[in-house]
N, C-alpha and C positions, 0 to 999 in steps of 0.2 A: 442316273442314266438315262435317257431321252429312249421313248418307244421306237421300236422297231416295226417299218410298215413294210410287206410285202405285194408287190401289184400283182394282183391274181390275174390270170388268164382263164377263162370260163369256157368250157367244152360247148361248144351246141352244133344244131343242125339247122341247115337251108334245105329245103326239099324241092322237088321238082325242077331242077337244071339242068343247062346243058353248057357244054364246053364251046364256047366262040372261038377264041383265038390267042396266040401268044404272044407276048412281049420280044420273042425272040424269033426273025424269021429264018431262022436254023432249025429250030422246032417248032416243026407242023402238027406231030401226033403225039407224042411222048410228055410224059409230064414236065422232063427236064432235059438237061443234055449230059449225059452221065461223062462222057469226054470233052465236055469244055472247061474242065478244071473250076476252079473256084467263081461260085456266080449262082444265079439262081435263075430263074423262069416263072414269070407271072401268066395265068390265064385267066381271061374276063370268062363271065357268065351270059348268055343270052338274056336271061330272065330278069336283070336288074335294072332295066326302067332308067336308066343313065344314074344308076346310086354307087357305081362304082364299085363293084367287089371284086375282088380276085383271090386267085388259089395260087399260093405264093409256094413254089419247089423250091429245093436246093438242087444244085448240080450233085451234090455227094446223097441223096436217098437213094436206100435199097431199092426203088421202083423208079428211079429217074428214067428208064428207056423203056418203062413199061406203057402199052399204048393208053393214050388220052380214052374214054369210053363215049361211044356215041350214043344219042339217046339221053334221055333223061334220067337223072340219079339223085339221091338224097346223098349229101356229104356232111357228115360228123369232122369237127375239128376245132380248133382253137381259134378263134376269131380274137384279131388285135387290131387296132389304128396304129397307119404309120404316112407321114406326110397326108393329114387330114384324107384316109382312105383306108376302110376295111381288106382286110386280108385275113383268108383262113388257112391256116398250117392244119395240112393232114399229117398223121403220123405216120400211114402206113395205106396201102391198099383196102385194106379192111374197112377204113372211114367212109369209102363209098360204095352205095349199094344201089342197085337199078331200082328206078321209081317205080316202074311198071310191075304191075301186079301180075303174078303168073297164073294162067288159067288152072284151076284144079282139076280140071273136067278133058282137058286138051287129047285127043287120044282115045276118051271111052265113047262107047256105041251111045246111041240115042240122045234126046234135042234138050236145049233149055241150060241157062246159067245160074238156075237157082234162085233166080230174083222173083219176086212179085208178078213183076212186067214179065217175066220169062222163066214159068216154072221146071223143074226138070220132070223129065217123063219119068215112068217108072223104070224103065230099062237104065237110064242112066244112073239114075238115083242107086239102084242094085248094085250098079258096076262100080259106081263111088264107094259105096260102103262096103262091098268086099275086098276094098284096096287096105281097110282098117287103118286109116290115118286119123290122127289126132287133131280133130278141126272142133272149135266151138261153135263156126260159124253156123247161123240158123238159114236154111236154104227151104225155098219152097217147091215142093213135088205135087206134079198132076198127074191124075190117073187112077186106075183100079190094080188092083194084085190080087192074084187069088191065094196069095200069101195072110192075108187078113182073115183066114177061116181058122187061123189058130187062134180069133178071141174066142174067151169061155165067158160063160155065165155062172155067177156064183147062185145056188140055190138059196142062200140064207139071204143074201140083200137084194138079189132078182137084179144085180149090175152086171154088165159086160165089162171085161177088162181086155183091153186091145194093144198091142206094142204101139209104142208113141215115139220111138226112131226109128230109122231105116235099119240101123245095127241092129233093132230088136228082129226087124222082118227077116234077116237074113240067116239069124242064129236058130 
């Protein structure tokens, strides 16, 4: 018996791209044409520098009439070659995520974005800490807080113990 080989299609991610145009003049802002019967719609991506990568969608996809996102996205999909061209097949709308990072400090009082160049002020740092979000990101903070008076000295070692995180400051 001869060995059986299966062609495997790998899931990959293409990052920070935007949709340009479809190959169907009737389809200008949706993934495919749900009323178009058998067939498909292919979307080209703006950032591919002539490398011709398309997002291929069936008219029968559950998301066919969903709006194409505007702005930059990350696309997770199955990449395949067809007629010497790369195609990305997405399985659901969950395969497309916004590439823009959400501002974790939006709407909070104070200033700064937490970078070394633009550290958070104490007001914004404490407001963010009170949200109690799980966040492993390191943020830079500039300013003084009267709450640091919670530091205490150990008589035995003459060492000073102070809060090391913003969360410790608000507790």
